[in-house]
C-alpha positions in Angstrom: -13.0 -6.7 -17.4 -11.5 -8.8 -14.5 -13.6 -11.5 -12.7 -12.9 -10.0 -9.3 -14.6 -7.7 -6.9 -13.0 -5.2 -4.5 -14.8 -5.8 -1.1 -12.9 -3.4 1.1 -9.9 -1.0 1.0 -8.9 0.4 4.4 -5.9 1.7 6.4 -4.3 -0.6 8.9 -1.7 1.8 10.1 -1.1 5.5 9.5 1.9 7.1 11.0 3.4 10.4 10.2 5.7 12.1 12.6 6.4 15.7 11.7 9.8 17.4 12.3 10.0 20.3 14.7 11.6 22.5 12.1 11.3 22.2 8.4 14.6 22.3 6.6 15.2 25.1 4.1 14.5 24.0 0.6 11.7 21.6 1.8 11.8 17.9 2.6 13.3 15.3 0.2 11.4 12.3 1.2 12.5 8.8 -0.1 10.0 6.0 0.3 9.9 2.3 -0.1 6.9 0.2 -1.0 6.2 -3.4 0.1 3.4 -5.7 -1.2 2.1 -9.0 0.4 -0.6 -11.0 -1.0 -2.6 -13.3 1.3 -4.4 -16.3 -0.4 -7.8 -17.4 0.8 -7.8 -20.1 3.4 -11.6 -20.3 3.3 -11.7 -20.2 -0.4 -13.2 -16.7 -0.7 -11.3 -13.5 0.0 -7.9 -12.4 -1.1 -5.9 -9.8 0.9 -3.4 -7.4 -0.5 -1.2 -5.5 1.9 0.5 -2.4 0.7 3.2 -0.7 3.1 4.7 2.7 2.2 7.4 3.9 4.6 10.0 6.6 4.6 13.6 5.4 4.1 15.4 8.6 5.1 13.0 9.5 7.9 15.6 9.8 10.6 17.8 12.0 8.4 15.2 14.6 7.6 13.1 14.3 10.8 9.9 13.0 9.0 8.8 9.5 9.8 6.1 8.0 7.6 4.5 4.6 7.6 1.2 3.8 5.9 -0.3 0.3 5.7 -3.3 -0.3 3.5 -5.2 -3.5 3.0 -7.4 -4.4 -0.2 -9.8 -7.3 0.3 -11.0 -8.8 -2.9 -12.9 -11.8 -4.2 -12.7 -14.0 -7.3 -16.2 -14.3 -8.8 -15.9 -17.2 -11.1 -15.7 -20.9 -10.1 -12.4 -22.4 -9.2 -9.3 -20.4 -8.7 -7.9 -17.6 -11.0 -4.7 -18.2 -12.9 -1.7 -15.9 -12.2 -2.2 -14.0 -15.4 -5.8 -13.0 -14.2 -4.6 -12.3 -10.7 -1.6 -10.2 -11.4 -3.5 -8.3 -14.1 -6.3 -7.3 -11.7 -3.9 -6.4 -9.0 -1.7 -4.3 -11.2 -4.2 -2.7 -13.3 -7.0 -2.0 -10.7 -6.4 -2.8 -7.1 -2.9 -1.3 -6.6 -3.9 1.9 -8.4 -7.0 2.3 -6.2 -4.9 1.6 -3.0 -1.9 3.9 -3.9 -4.2 6.7 -4.9 -5.7 6.7 -1.5 -2.3 6.7 0.1 -1.1 9.5 -2.0 -4.1 11.6 -1.1 -4.0 10.8 2.7 -0.3 11.8 2.9 -0.8 15.1 1.1 -3.7 16.0 3.2 -2.3 15.1 6.5 1.1 16.8 5.9 -0.8 19.9 4.8 -3.0 19.7 7.9 0.2 19.4 10.1 1.4 22.8 8.9 3.8 21.6 6.1 3.6 22.0 2.4 1.7 18.8 1.2 4.0 16.0 0.4 2.9 14.2 -2.8 4.2 10.8 -3.3 5.0 9.7 -6.8 2.2 7.9 -8.7 3.2 4.4 -9.6 3.5 3.6 -13.3 3.0 -0.1 -13.1 4.2 -2.5 -10.4 5.0 -5.6 -12.4 3.9 -7.8 -9.5 4.6 -11.5 -9.8 2.3 -13.6 -7.6 4.8 -16.4 -7.2 7.2 -13.9 -5.4 4.8 -12.5 -3.0 2.9 -15.6 -1.9 3.0 -14.8 1.9 0.6 -15.3 4.7 -1.2 -12.3 6.0 -0.2 -13.2 9.6 3.4 -13.2 8.7 3.1 -9.7 7.2 1.4 -8.4 10.3 4.0 -9.9 12.7 6.7 -8.2 10.6 4.8 -4.9 11.2 4.7 -5.4 15.0 1.0 -4.5 14.9 
């Protein structure tokens, strides 16, 4: 059990542009995933941004971009070490966030008159906190929100 509590998981951006005509043989969507971790300035909440977007959208006519935010808090005194933090993110938070993204994309594409697009389920992210120590403000600027 990890000494963290998830406070919120929400969608910051949902964009799916459907092609006019579906190609024969279906859509072969290729996606990228980006992660940014925001450390608390007030000593309380962490923010994890997960961005999933289509890489080959223009080629197949389907543009996709989903941004999800997970807000969580460390419950113990002091600050968590990197092992605790990466363990919680990899084993719990990213799984919760990606499952919502996968379900949303499948539901929306089906409601748009296409066969549902099922994104692959991640099998472990291997997040290293030291490589993603970015401010949330920087991440939002990059997304042009």
